[in-house]
C-alpha atoms as a printed R data frame, in Angstrom:
    type eleno elety resid chain resno       x      y        z
1   ATOM     1    CA   UNK     A     1 -64.194 32.494 -105.031
2   ATOM     2    CA   UNK     A     2 -66.908 34.125 -102.955
3   ATOM     3    CA   UNK     A     3 -69.633 33.090 -100.602
4   ATOM     4    CA   UNK     A     4 -72.099 32.821 -103.527
5   ATOM     5    CA   UNK     A     5 -71.460 29.077 -103.451
6   ATOM     6    CA   UNK     A     6 -73.037 28.936 -100.017
7   ATOM     7    CA   UNK     A     7 -76.761 29.539  -99.454
8   ATOM     8    CA   UNK     A     8 -76.004 30.608  -95.888
9   ATOM     9    CA   UNK     A     9 -75.734 34.208  -94.811
10  ATOM    10    CA   UNK     A    10 -72.272 35.247  -93.748
11  ATOM    11    CA   UNK     A    11 -73.366 35.292  -90.098
12  ATOM    12    CA   UNK     A    12 -74.795 31.774  -90.243
13  ATOM    13    CA   UNK     A    13 -71.788 30.445  -92.155
14  ATOM    14    CA   UNK     A    14 -69.355 31.870  -89.590
15  ATOM    15    CA   UNK     A    15 -71.426 30.419  -86.745
16  ATOM    16    CA   UNK     A    16 -71.497 26.970  -88.395
17  ATOM    17    CA   UNK     A    17 -67.770 26.960  -89.129
18  ATOM    18    CA   UNK     A    18 -67.000 28.141  -85.603
19  ATOM    19    CA   UNK     A    19 -69.098 25.295  -84.204
20  ATOM    20    CA   UNK     A    20 -67.204 22.763  -86.316
21  ATOM    21    CA   UNK     A    21 -63.800 24.054  -85.209
22  ATOM    22    CA   UNK     A    22 -64.941 24.473  -81.580
23  ATOM    23    CA   UNK     A    23 -65.450 20.703  -81.362
24  ATOM    24    CA   UNK     A    24 -61.826 20.383  -80.235
25  ATOM    25    CA   UNK     A    25 -61.863 23.171  -77.622
26  ATOM    26    CA   UNK     A    26 -65.186 21.980  -76.192
27  ATOM    27    CA   UNK     A    27 -63.924 18.396  -75.936
28  ATOM    28    CA   UNK     A    28 -60.894 19.516  -73.924
29  ATOM    29    CA   UNK     A    29 -62.085 22.450  -71.837
30  ATOM    30    CA   UNK     A    30 -65.387 20.951  -70.675
31  ATOM    31    CA   UNK     A    31 -63.454 18.029  -69.166
32  ATOM    32    CA   UNK     A    32 -61.191 20.126  -66.953
33  ATOM    33    CA   UNK     A    33 -63.537 20.571  -63.940
34  ATOM    34    CA   UNK     A    34 -64.257 16.818  -63.852
35  ATOM    35    CA   UNK     A    35 -60.653 15.580  -63.746
36  ATOM    36    CA   UNK     A    36 -60.556 15.154  -59.931
37  ATOM    37    CA   UNK     A    37 -63.814 13.156  -59.948
38  ATOM    38    CA   UNK     A    38 -62.578 10.953  -62.784
39  ATOM    39    CA   UNK     A    39 -59.382 10.306  -60.846
40  ATOM    40    CA   UNK     A    40 -61.300  9.370  -57.703
41  ATOM    41    CA   UNK     A    41 -63.635  7.067  -59.611
42  ATOM    42    CA   UNK     A    42 -61.245  5.268  -61.947
43  ATOM    43    CA   UNK     A    43 -57.734  5.809  -60.565
44  ATOM    44    CA   UNK     A    44 -57.890  6.581  -56.825
45  ATOM    45    CA   UNK     A    45 -54.324  5.385  -56.212
46  ATOM    46    CA   UNK     A    46 -52.883  7.605  -58.972
47  ATOM    47    CA   UNK     A    47 -55.231 10.583  -59.455
48  ATOM    48    CA   UNK     A    48 -52.835 12.346  -61.832
49  ATOM    49    CA   UNK     A    49 -53.655  9.659  -64.419
50  ATOM    50    CA   UNK     A    50 -57.009 11.362  -64.937
51  ATOM    51    CA   UNK     A    51 -55.118 14.020  -66.918
52  ATOM    52    CA   UNK     A    52 -54.677 11.375  -69.614
53  ATOM    53    CA   UNK     A    53 -58.261 12.015  -70.755
54  ATOM    54    CA   UNK     A    54 -56.859 15.266  -72.200
55  ATOM    55    CA   UNK     A    55 -53.601 13.851  -73.568
56  ATOM    56    CA   UNK     A    56 -55.373 10.856  -75.147
57  ATOM    57    CA   UNK     A    57 -57.843 13.089  -76.966
58  ATOM    58    CA   UNK     A    58 -55.062 15.358  -78.241
59  ATOM    59    CA   UNK     A    59 -53.027 12.358  -79.409
60  ATOM    60    CA   UNK     A    60 -56.002 10.921  -81.275
61  ATOM    61    CA   UNK     A    61 -56.684 14.326  -82.803
62  ATOM    62    CA   UNK     A    62 -53.131 14.455  -84.123
63  ATOM    63    CA   UNK     A    63 -53.387 11.013  -85.695
64  ATOM    64    CA   UNK     A    64 -56.732 11.859  -87.265
65  ATOM    65    CA   UNK     A    65 -55.473 15.151  -88.654
66  ATOM    66    CA   UNK     A    66 -52.733 13.293  -90.505
67  ATOM    67    CA   UNK     A    67 -55.271 11.715  -92.862
68  ATOM    68    CA   UNK     A    68 -58.383 13.925  -92.558
69  ATOM    69    CA   UNK     A    69 -57.041 16.589  -94.920
70  ATOM    70    CA   UNK     A    70 -56.120 14.244  -97.789
71  ATOM    71    CA   UNK     A    71 -59.368 12.298  -97.285
72  ATOM    72    CA   UNK     A    72 -61.429 15.495  -97.512
73  ATOM    73    CA   UNK     A    73 -59.588 16.381 -100.733
74  ATOM    74    CA   UNK     A    74 -60.565 12.983 -102.140
75  ATOM    75    CA   UNK     A    75 -64.109 12.469 -100.887
76  ATOM    76    CA   UNK     A    76 -65.417 15.943 -100.074
77  ATOM    77    CA   UNK     A    77 -65.645 18.109  -96.968
78  ATOM    78    CA   UNK     A    78 -69.122 17.145  -95.748
79  ATOM    79    CA   UNK     A    79 -68.559 13.398  -96.013
80  ATOM    80    CA   UNK     A    80 -65.349 13.494  -93.967
81  ATOM    81    CA   UNK     A    81 -66.936 15.839  -91.412
82  ATOM    82    CA   UNK     A    82 -69.899 13.482  -90.957
83  ATOM    83    CA   UNK     A    83 -67.756 10.328  -90.798
84  ATOM    84    CA   UNK     A    84 -65.489 12.039  -88.292
85  ATOM    85    CA   UNK     A    85 -68.491 13.122  -86.226
86  ATOM    86    CA   UNK     A    86 -69.814  9.545  -86.163
87  ATOM    87    CA   UNK     A    87 -66.448  8.266  -84.900
88  ATOM    88    CA   UNK     A    88 -66.328 11.148  -82.412
89  ATOM    89    CA   UNK     A    89 -69.810 10.295  -81.131
90  ATOM    90    CA   UNK     A    90 -68.959  6.595  -80.740
91  ATOM    91    CA   UNK     A    91 -65.870  7.605  -78.751
92  ATOM    92    CA   UNK     A    92 -67.938  9.950  -76.587
93  ATOM    93    CA   UNK     A    93 -70.548  7.290  -75.826
94  ATOM    94    CA   UNK     A    94 -67.835  4.722  -75.101
95  ATOM    95    CA   UNK     A    95 -66.207  7.230  -72.731
96  ATOM    96    CA   UNK     A    96 -69.511  7.714  -70.918
97  ATOM    97    CA   UNK     A    97 -69.697  4.009  -69.994
98  ATOM    98    CA   UNK     A    98 -65.974  3.211  -69.679
99  ATOM    99    CA   UNK     A    99 -65.464  0.956  -66.623
100 ATOM   100    CA   UNK     A   100 -61.739  1.648  -66.210
101 ATOM   101    CA   UNK     A   101 -59.164  4.350  -66.846
102 ATOM   102    CA   UNK     A   102 -57.596  2.264  -69.603
103 ATOM   103    CA   UNK     A   103 -60.924  1.960  -71.433
104 ATOM   104    CA   UNK     A   104 -61.620  5.666  -70.952
105 ATOM   105    CA   UNK     A   105 -58.235  6.618  -72.407
106 ATOM   106    CA   UNK     A   106 -58.805  4.329  -75.411
107 ATOM   107    CA   UNK     A   107 -62.272  5.835  -75.974
108 ATOM   108    CA   UNK     A   108 -60.837  9.349  -75.790
109 ATOM   109    CA   UNK     A   109 -58.235  8.466  -78.440
110 ATOM   110    CA   UNK     A   110 -61.121  7.346  -80.661
111 ATOM   111    CA   UNK     A   111 -62.980 10.563  -79.912
112 ATOM   112    CA   UNK     A   112 -59.912 12.596  -80.869
113 ATOM   113    CA   UNK     A   113 -59.555 10.687  -84.128
114 ATOM   114    CA   UNK     A   114 -63.129 11.583  -85.006
115 ATOM   115    CA   UNK     A   115 -62.789 15.239  -83.992
116 ATOM   116    CA   UNK     A   116 -60.191 15.711  -86.727
117 ATOM   117    CA   UNK     A   117 -62.936 15.346  -89.360
118 ATOM   118    CA   UNK     A   118 -65.074 18.395  -88.452
119 ATOM   119    CA   UNK     A   119 -61.972 20.408  -87.550
120 ATOM   120    CA   UNK     A   120 -60.196 19.893  -90.881
121 ATOM   121    CA   UNK     A   121 -63.397 20.045  -92.943
122 ATOM   122    CA   UNK     A   122 -64.332 23.401  -91.424
123 ATOM   123    CA   UNK     A   123 -60.998 24.927  -92.399
124 ATOM   124    CA   UNK     A   124 -61.182 23.383  -95.879
125 ATOM   125    CA   UNK     A   125 -64.670 24.827  -96.448
126 ATOM   126    CA   UNK     A   126 -63.269 28.311  -95.801
127 ATOM   127    CA   UNK     A   127 -60.551 27.697  -98.412
128 ATOM   128    CA   UNK     A   128 -63.152 26.440 -100.901
129 ATOM   129    CA   UNK     A   129 -65.496 29.415 -100.544
130 ATOM   130    CA   UNK     A   130 -63.111 32.323 -100.104
131 ATOM   131    CA   UNK     A   131 -59.683 33.566 -101.119
132 ATOM   132    CA   UNK     A   132 -57.312 36.376 -100.240
133 ATOM   133    CA   UNK     A   133 -58.544 39.031  -97.856
134 ATOM   134    CA   UNK     A   134 -62.056 37.586  -97.753
135 ATOM   135    CA   UNK     A   135 -60.653 34.292  -96.503
136 ATOM   136    CA   UNK     A   136 -58.581 36.080  -93.866
137 ATOM   137    CA   UNK     A   137 -61.606 38.078  -92.759
138 ATOM   138    CA   UNK     A   138 -63.839 35.000  -92.433
139 ATOM   139    CA   UNK     A   139 -61.116 33.118  -90.550
140 ATOM   140    CA   UNK     A   140 -60.758 36.036  -88.143
141 ATOM   141    CA   UNK     A   141 -64.491 35.916  -87.415
142 ATOM   142    CA   UNK     A   142 -64.386 32.119  -86.980
143 ATOM   143    CA   UNK     A   143 -61.398 32.275  -84.619
144 ATOM   144    CA   UNK     A   144 -63.032 35.033  -82.576
145 ATOM   145    CA   UNK     A   145 -66.152 32.918  -82.054
146 ATOM   146    CA   UNK     A   146 -63.949 29.872  -81.460
147 ATOM   147    CA   UNK     A   147 -62.130 31.670  -78.629
148 ATOM   148    CA   UNK     A   148 -65.419 31.941  -76.735
149 ATOM   149    CA   UNK     A   149 -65.460 28.150  -76.213
150 ATOM   150    CA   UNK     A   150 -62.921 28.165  -73.338
151 ATOM   151    CA   UNK     A   151 -65.015 30.848  -71.638
152 ATOM   152    CA   UNK     A   152 -68.161 28.729  -71.414
153 ATOM   153    CA   UNK     A   153 -67.035 25.090  -71.779
154 ATOM   154    CA   UNK     A   154 -65.563 24.617  -68.261
155 ATOM   155    CA   UNK     A   155 -68.685 26.116  -66.677
156 ATOM   156    CA   UNK     A   156 -70.916 23.820  -68.721
157 ATOM   157    CA   UNK     A   157 -68.762 20.831  -67.773
158 ATOM   158    CA   UNK     A   158 -68.944 21.797  -64.100
159 ATOM   159    CA   UNK     A   159 -72.750 22.215  -64.195
160 ATOM   160    CA   UNK     A   160 -73.227 18.848  -65.905
161 ATOM   161    CA   UNK     A   161 -70.869 17.075  -63.511
162 ATOM   162    CA   UNK     A   162 -72.581 18.581  -60.472
163 ATOM   163    CA   UNK     A   163 -76.103 17.839  -61.719
164 ATOM   164    CA   UNK     A   164 -75.707 14.469  -63.448
165 ATOM   165    CA   UNK     A   165 -72.190 13.185  -62.756
166 ATOM   166    CA   UNK     A   166 -69.012 13.457  -64.791
167 ATOM   167    CA   UNK     A   167 -70.091 10.838  -67.335
168 ATOM   168    CA   UNK     A   168 -72.826 13.172  -68.555
169 ATOM   169    CA   UNK     A   169 -70.163 15.472  -70.016
170 ATOM   170    CA   UNK     A   170 -69.372 12.832  -72.624
171 ATOM   171    CA   UNK     A   171 -73.051 12.588  -73.518
172 ATOM   172    CA   UNK     A   172 -73.056 16.357  -74.121
173 ATOM   173    CA   UNK     A   173 -70.241 15.832  -76.654
174 ATOM   174    CA   UNK     A   174 -72.446 13.393  -78.578
175 ATOM   175    CA   UNK     A   175 -75.332 15.868  -78.553
176 ATOM   176    CA   UNK     A   176 -72.997 18.640  -79.740
177 ATOM   177    CA   UNK     A   177 -71.829 16.481  -82.667
178 ATOM   178    CA   UNK     A   178 -75.380 15.568  -83.690
179 ATOM   179    CA   UNK     A   179 -76.469 19.226  -83.676
180 ATOM   180    CA   UNK     A   180 -73.461 20.486  -85.655
181 ATOM   181    CA   UNK     A   181 -73.668 17.716  -88.263
182 ATOM   182    CA   UNK     A   182 -77.421 18.126  -88.710
183 ATOM   183    CA   UNK     A   183 -76.846 21.826  -89.300
184 ATOM   184    CA   UNK     A   184 -74.042 21.129  -91.780
185 ATOM   185    CA   UNK     A   185 -75.915 18.442  -93.722
186 ATOM   186    CA   UNK     A   186 -79.177 20.378  -94.009
187 ATOM   187    CA   UNK     A   187 -77.894 23.887  -94.669
188 ATOM   188    CA   UNK     A   188 -74.485 23.764  -96.359
189 ATOM   189    CA   UNK     A   189 -73.953 22.057  -99.756
190 ATOM   190    CA   UNK     A   190 -70.658 20.345 -100.557
191 ATOM   191    CA   UNK     A   191 -68.040 23.002 -101.361
192 ATOM   192    CA   UNK     A   192 -65.387 20.917 -103.111
193 ATOM   193    CA   UNK     A   193 -65.899 20.763 -106.858
194 ATOM   194    CA   UNK     A   194 -65.800 17.078 -107.974
195 ATOM   195    CA   UNK     A   195 -63.431 18.077 -110.781
196 ATOM   196    CA   UNK     A   196 -60.913 19.276 -108.202
197 ATOM   197    CA   UNK     A   197 -60.910 16.176 -106.021
198 ATOM   198    CA   UNK     A   198 -57.607 14.358 -105.645
199 ATOM   199    CA   UNK     A   199 -57.522 10.575 -105.152
200 ATOM   200    CA   UNK     A   200 -56.358  9.422 -101.721
201 ATOM   201    CA   UNK     A   201 -53.124  7.486 -102.087
202 ATOM   202    CA   UNK     A   202 -51.000  6.262  -99.206
203 ATOM   203    CA   UNK     A   203 -47.934  6.708 -101.366
204 ATOM   204    CA   UNK     A   204 -48.654 10.436 -101.635
205 ATOM   205    CA   UNK     A   205 -48.816 10.683  -97.836
206 ATOM   206    CA   UNK     A   206 -45.461  8.955  -97.503
207 ATOM   207    CA   UNK     A   207 -43.960 11.098 -100.244
208 ATOM   208    CA   UNK     A   208 -45.255 14.278  -98.624
209 ATOM   209    CA   UNK     A   209 -44.013 13.227  -95.198
210 ATOM   210    CA   UNK     A   210 -40.589 12.486  -96.641
211 ATOM   211    CA   UNK     A   211 -40.400 15.977  -98.137
212 ATOM   212    CA   UNK     A   212 -41.494 17.589  -94.860
213 ATOM   213    CA   UNK     A   213 -38.923 15.640  -92.849
214 ATOM   214    CA   UNK     A   214 -36.126 16.490  -95.284
215 ATOM   215    CA   UNK     A   215 -36.683 20.263  -95.069
216 ATOM   216    CA   UNK     A   216 -34.640 21.709  -92.192
217 ATOM   217    CA   UNK     A   217 -36.603 24.975  -92.010
218 ATOM   218    CA   UNK     A   218 -39.930 23.152  -91.863
219 ATOM   219    CA   UNK     A   219 -38.776 20.711  -89.191
220 ATOM   220    CA   UNK     A   220 -37.380 23.485  -87.001
221 ATOM   221    CA   UNK     A   221 -40.645 25.434  -87.326
222 ATOM   222    CA   UNK     A   222 -42.628 22.305  -86.427
223 ATOM   223    CA   UNK     A   223 -40.373 21.736  -83.402
224 ATOM   224    CA   UNK     A   224 -40.946 25.285  -82.110
225 ATOM   225    CA   UNK     A   225 -44.682 24.991  -82.701
226 ATOM   226    CA   UNK     A   226 -44.703 21.624  -80.886
227 ATOM   227    CA   UNK     A   227 -42.912 23.045  -77.849
228 ATOM   228    CA   UNK     A   228 -45.343 25.978  -77.601
229 ATOM   229    CA   UNK     A   229 -48.286 23.609  -77.999
230 ATOM   230    CA   UNK     A   230 -46.795 21.378  -75.277
231 ATOM   231    CA   UNK     A   231 -46.532 24.287  -72.829
232 ATOM   232    CA   UNK     A   232 -50.205 25.091  -73.477
233 ATOM   233    CA   UNK     A   233 -51.346 21.479  -73.112
234 ATOM   234    CA   UNK     A   234 -49.313 20.964  -69.930
235 ATOM   235    CA   UNK     A   235 -50.929 24.048  -68.410
236 ATOM   236    CA   UNK     A   236 -54.381 22.866  -69.474
237 ATOM   237    CA   UNK     A   237 -54.017 19.315  -68.187
238 ATOM   238    CA   UNK     A   238 -53.085 20.274  -64.647
239 ATOM   239    CA   UNK     A   239 -55.022 23.555  -64.437
240 ATOM   240    CA   UNK     A   240 -57.963 22.236  -62.417
241 ATOM   241    CA   UNK     A   241 -55.733 20.444  -59.927
242 ATOM   242    CA   UNK     A   242 -53.542 23.520  -59.517
243 ATOM   243    CA   UNK     A   243 -56.465 25.877  -58.932
244 ATOM   244    CA   UNK     A   244 -58.072 23.396  -56.534
245 ATOM   245    CA   UNK     A   245 -55.208 21.911  -54.516
246 ATOM   246    CA   UNK     A   246 -52.693 24.762  -54.680
247 ATOM   247    CA   UNK     A   247 -54.998 27.777  -54.463
248 ATOM   248    CA   UNK     A   248 -58.179 26.278  -52.974
249 ATOM   249    CA   UNK     A   249 -60.312 27.659  -55.800
250 ATOM   250    CA   UNK     A   250 -61.696 24.440  -57.245
251 ATOM   251    CA   UNK     A   251 -65.319 25.556  -56.935
252 ATOM   252    CA   UNK     A   252 -64.694 28.758  -58.899
253 ATOM   253    CA   UNK     A   253 -62.208 27.234  -61.365
254 ATOM   254    CA   UNK     A   254 -64.531 27.592  -64.407
255 ATOM   255    CA   UNK     A   255 -64.803 31.329  -63.743
256 ATOM   256    CA   UNK     A   256 -61.052 31.811  -63.423
257 ATOM   257    CA   UNK     A   257 -60.419 29.714  -66.535
258 ATOM   258    CA   UNK     A   258 -62.990 31.737  -68.464
259 ATOM   259    CA   UNK     A   259 -61.303 34.921  -67.291
260 ATOM   260    CA   UNK     A   260 -57.964 33.712  -68.631
261 ATOM   261    CA   UNK     A   261 -59.580 32.880  -71.972
262 ATOM   262    CA   UNK     A   262 -61.150 36.339  -72.212
263 ATOM   263    CA   UNK     A   263 -57.847 38.073  -71.441
264 ATOM   264    CA   UNK     A   264 -55.908 35.863  -73.851
265 ATOM   265    CA   UNK     A   265 -58.391 36.288  -76.708
266 ATOM   266    CA   UNK     A   266 -56.788 39.638  -77.474
267 ATOM   267    CA   UNK     A   267 -53.484 37.982  -78.414
268 ATOM   268    CA   UNK     A   268 -54.794 37.181  -81.900
269 ATOM   269    CA   UNK     A   269 -55.793 40.805  -82.464
270 ATOM   270    CA   UNK     A   270 -52.451 42.099  -81.166
271 ATOM   271    CA   UNK     A   271 -50.563 39.614  -83.316
272 ATOM   272    CA   UNK     A   272 -52.505 40.671  -86.412
273 ATOM   273    CA   UNK     A   273 -51.603 44.306  -85.759
274 ATOM   274    CA   UNK     A   274 -47.848 43.796  -85.335
275 ATOM   275    CA   UNK     A   275 -46.884 40.780  -87.449
276 ATOM   276    CA   UNK     A   276 -47.002 42.716  -90.737
277 ATOM   277    CA   UNK     A   277 -44.593 45.284  -89.306
278 ATOM   278    CA   UNK     A   278 -42.201 43.043  -87.352
279 ATOM   279    CA   UNK     A   279 -42.419 39.715  -89.176
280 ATOM   280    CA   UNK     A   280 -43.514 36.306  -87.930
281 ATOM   281    CA   UNK     A   281 -40.244 35.010  -86.498
282 ATOM   282    CA   UNK     A   282 -39.341 38.191  -84.550
283 ATOM   283    CA   UNK     A   283 -42.839 38.214  -83.016
284 ATOM   284    CA   UNK     A   284 -42.456 34.599  -81.883
285 ATOM   285    CA   UNK     A   285 -38.981 35.241  -80.456
286 ATOM   286    CA   UNK     A   286 -40.149 38.239  -78.460
287 ATOM   287    CA   UNK     A   287 -43.175 36.362  -77.165
288 ATOM   288    CA   UNK     A   288 -40.934 33.480  -76.041
289 ATOM   289    CA   UNK     A   289 -38.474 35.874  -74.381
290 ATOM   290    CA   UNK     A   290 -41.217 37.682  -72.475
291 ATOM   291    CA   UNK     A   291 -42.998 34.517  -71.354
292 ATOM   292    CA   UNK     A   292 -39.701 32.814  -70.506
293 ATOM   293    CA   UNK     A   293 -38.561 35.802  -68.463
294 ATOM   294    CA   UNK     A   294 -41.887 35.870  -66.625
295 ATOM   295    CA   UNK     A   295 -41.531 32.140  -65.908
296 ATOM   296    CA   UNK     A   296 -38.026 32.607  -64.472
297 ATOM   297    CA   UNK     A   297 -39.254 35.383  -62.172
298 ATOM   298    CA   UNK     A   298 -42.306 33.330  -61.167
299 ATOM   299    CA   UNK     A   299 -40.099 30.341  -60.335
300 ATOM   300    CA   UNK     A   300 -37.746 32.507  -58.263
301 ATOM   301    CA   UNK     A   301 -40.750 33.905  -56.436
302 ATOM   302    CA   UNK     A   302 -41.855 30.375  -55.532
303 ATOM   303    CA   UNK     A   303 -38.385 29.314  -54.383
304 ATOM   304    CA   UNK     A   304 -37.787 32.404  -52.250
305 ATOM   305    CA   UNK     A   305 -41.350 32.745  -50.973
306 ATOM   306    CA   UNK     A   306 -41.364 36.494  -51.627
307 ATOM   307    CA   UNK     A   307 -44.710 36.469  -53.425
308 ATOM   308    CA   UNK     A   308 -46.730 36.043  -50.250
309 ATOM   309    CA   UNK     A   309 -50.322 37.165  -50.730
310 ATOM   310    CA   UNK     A   310 -49.546 38.018  -54.364
311 ATOM   311    CA   UNK     A   311 -48.902 34.334  -55.182
312 ATOM   312    CA   UNK     A   312 -52.309 33.637  -56.706
313 ATOM   313    CA   UNK     A   313 -52.642 36.890  -58.739
314 ATOM   314    CA   UNK     A   314 -49.157 36.366  -60.154
315 ATOM   315    CA   UNK     A   315 -49.911 32.708  -60.914
316 ATOM   316    CA   UNK     A   316 -53.130 33.720  -62.675
317 ATOM   317    CA   UNK     A   317 -51.236 36.193  -64.858
318 ATOM   318    CA   UNK     A   318 -48.539 33.586  -65.504
319 ATOM   319    CA   UNK     A   319 -51.150 31.081  -66.679
320 ATOM   320    CA   UNK     A   320 -52.648 33.764  -68.920
321 ATOM   321    CA   UNK     A   321 -49.198 34.472  -70.388
322 ATOM   322    CA   UNK     A   322 -49.041 30.861  -71.611
323 ATOM   323    CA   UNK     A   323 -52.319 31.384  -73.480
324 ATOM   324    CA   UNK     A   324 -50.893 34.612  -74.886
325 ATOM   325    CA   UNK     A   325 -47.756 32.808  -76.045
326 ATOM   326    CA   UNK     A   326 -49.939 30.305  -77.897
327 ATOM   327    CA   UNK     A   327 -51.768 33.184  -79.604
328 ATOM   328    CA   UNK     A   328 -48.531 34.733  -80.786
329 ATOM   329    CA   UNK     A   329 -46.607 31.559  -81.499
330 ATOM   330    CA   UNK     A   330 -48.696 28.746  -82.945
331 ATOM   331    CA   UNK     A   331 -50.209 30.479  -85.974
332 ATOM   332    CA   UNK     A   332 -46.978 32.254  -86.910
333 ATOM   333    CA   UNK     A   333 -44.878 29.099  -86.644
334 ATOM   334    CA   UNK     A   334 -47.432 27.185  -88.673
335 ATOM   335    CA   UNK     A   335 -47.190 29.831  -91.402
336 ATOM   336    CA   UNK     A   336 -43.377 29.617  -91.355
337 ATOM   337    CA   UNK     A   337 -43.550 25.822  -91.628
338 ATOM   338    CA   UNK     A   338 -46.028 26.042  -94.516
339 ATOM   339    CA   UNK     A   339 -44.076 28.646  -96.506
340 ATOM   340    CA   UNK     A   340 -41.755 26.195  -98.367
341 ATOM   341    CA   UNK     A   341 -44.615 23.711  -98.855
342 ATOM   342    CA   UNK     A   342 -46.898 25.719 -101.136
343 ATOM   343    CA   UNK     A   343 -46.774 23.047 -103.858
344 ATOM   344    CA   UNK     A   344 -48.446 20.510 -101.525
345 ATOM   345    CA   UNK     A   345 -50.262 22.839  -99.139
346 ATOM   346    CA   UNK     A   346 -53.187 20.593  -98.144
347 ATOM   347    CA   UNK     A   347 -51.085 17.519  -97.486
348 ATOM   348    CA   UNK     A   348 -48.361 19.541  -95.751
349 ATOM   349    CA   UNK     A   349 -50.918 21.237  -93.499
350 ATOM   350    CA   UNK     A   350 -52.197 17.852  -92.320
351 ATOM   351    CA   UNK     A   351 -48.701 16.485  -91.717
352 ATOM   352    CA   UNK     A   352 -47.430 19.619  -89.942
353 ATOM   353    CA   UNK     A   353 -50.495 19.917  -87.691
354 ATOM   354    CA   UNK     A   354 -50.461 16.192  -86.904
355 ATOM   355    CA   UNK     A   355 -46.770 16.145  -85.964
356 ATOM   356    CA   UNK     A   356 -47.099 19.225  -83.760
357 ATOM   357    CA   UNK     A   357 -50.236 17.938  -82.011
358 ATOM   358    CA   UNK     A   358 -48.928 14.414  -81.337
359 ATOM   359    CA   UNK     A   359 -45.513 15.707  -80.261
360 ATOM   360    CA   UNK     A   360 -47.097 18.215  -77.885
361 ATOM   361    CA   UNK     A   361 -49.233 15.511  -76.262
362 ATOM   362    CA   UNK     A   362 -46.150 13.332  -75.727
363 ATOM   363    CA   UNK     A   363 -44.132 16.188  -74.176
364 ATOM   364    CA   UNK     A   364 -46.953 17.598  -72.038
365 ATOM   365    CA   UNK     A   365 -48.092 14.332  -70.445
366 ATOM   366    CA   UNK     A   366 -45.028 13.760  -68.203
367 ATOM   367    CA   UNK     A   367 -45.194 17.365  -67.004
368 ATOM   368    CA   UNK     A   368 -48.826 16.963  -66.030
369 ATOM   369    CA   UNK     A   369 -48.140 13.611  -64.373
370 ATOM   370    CA   UNK     A   370 -45.412 15.262  -62.256
371 ATOM   371    CA   UNK     A   371 -47.992 17.338  -60.359
372 ATOM   372    CA   UNK     A   372 -47.142 16.976  -56.658
373 ATOM   373    CA   UNK     A   373 -49.553 19.390  -55.018
374 ATOM   374    CA   UNK     A   374 -47.490 22.431  -56.007
375 ATOM   375    CA   UNK     A   375 -47.198 24.467  -59.190
376 ATOM   376    CA   UNK     A   376 -43.417 24.069  -59.309
377 ATOM   377    CA   UNK     A   377 -43.222 21.019  -61.651
378 ATOM   378    CA   UNK     A   378 -45.442 22.801  -64.172
379 ATOM   379    CA   UNK     A   379 -43.353 25.981  -63.916
380 ATOM   380    CA   UNK     A   380 -40.128 24.054  -64.503
381 ATOM   381    CA   UNK     A   381 -41.676 22.134  -67.384
382 ATOM   382    CA   UNK     A   382 -42.936 25.268  -69.113
383 ATOM   383    CA   UNK     A   383 -39.559 26.962  -68.603
384 ATOM   384    CA   UNK     A   384 -37.778 24.036  -70.267
385 ATOM   385    CA   UNK     A   385 -40.188 23.979  -73.219
386 ATOM   386    CA   UNK     A   386 -40.128 27.739  -73.757
387 ATOM   387    CA   UNK     A   387 -36.345 27.935  -73.363
388 ATOM   388    CA   UNK     A   388 -35.738 25.193  -75.928
389 ATOM   389    CA   UNK     A   389 -38.239 26.776  -78.320
390 ATOM   390    CA   UNK     A   390 -36.409 30.106  -78.050
391 ATOM   391    CA   UNK     A   391 -33.055 28.473  -78.830
392 ATOM   392    CA   UNK     A   392 -34.520 26.750  -81.901
393 ATOM   393    CA   UNK     A   393 -35.897 30.026  -83.290
394 ATOM   394    CA   UNK     A   394 -32.326 31.275  -83.667
395 ATOM   395    CA   UNK     A   395 -31.574 28.288  -85.912
396 ATOM   396    CA   UNK     A   396 -34.395 29.280  -88.254
397 ATOM   397    CA   UNK     A   397 -33.759 31.469  -91.264
398 ATOM   398    CA   UNK     A   398 -34.870 35.005  -90.509
399 ATOM   399    CA   UNK     A   399 -35.942 35.930  -94.009
400 ATOM   400    CA   UNK     A   400 -39.603 35.641  -94.970
401 ATOM   401    CA   UNK     A   401 -41.787 37.120  -97.666
402 ATOM   402    CA   UNK     A   402 -43.419 40.454  -96.816
């Protein structure tokens, strides 16, 4: 298949698909500067609970991903994207007026559920329109644009919070959804041929899940992917508090976060250049070893106090190394998990992504909640996650197709 099924130019198509997939990054990263204000407003006695606005969204996203793929195969990409965007917008508006932390968390779960629609539909549209190297090329362009979201989203969130209050950030999510869906509906026709649609059956979901759970290689790959995801989410959830309370850089946090995103964006390019030569599993192992070793040294530096004035620069690089690990680890482990599941690729992709996302949210939340005014709980948490992930990679089969 080629792009002839789309009336959009390649540039416009990439921009639209990037906007659909960036819904998730925008919904997480734009919230980070406002976490302290949310804590003061809705949970002054336990400010760490404000981190749950991130974990709740990620958990909802995982649940939504579980069914969004099969639903898009049954009812079409555009319909599921629009329905998801409507749910996402309702969750965003409910978040904007939530009177308590409990209501805000519930609204963010709803928002995450809805975000799965545009996210999954965007990826499915690429599969519908392209194949082989063309598909890989388009996905590379989409991911490159997608990586720009963490550069700008925290700054936008900070500006909105300063000018109109933290609740206005949720209103910006609703506006974002309306713009992206209007663009999709007006410009891009449905890409899934009606003859190729597959009826949505709960029994098929259960059957697919049973096959995923019974495959040792797949489950180990999901576990490693989950642990890497969890390290990333734990770092994200407490990042604003760490930069503010530990390093006194709360006002410039969006700039530092954007800098990390820019530095880490190269991990995808580096991975693409070495994975064909080394193989997916060896790349992941080496990335885990390097990040884990860095974490051990960083922890020793904190315990001994030898870092001195270099504490913040080293911490900044350590944070960036977690982003780099995600760039090397998540995509490769997802490919390893998908390899035995080619006969039910769409369903397996939804199940694998959902399990990894939900599991990561569950593991990352306690680490974020352990924040005590120092970076040590996060360092210990990341070390535990990375260490366990490394051990599990040695239980995986090393062979993979070239």
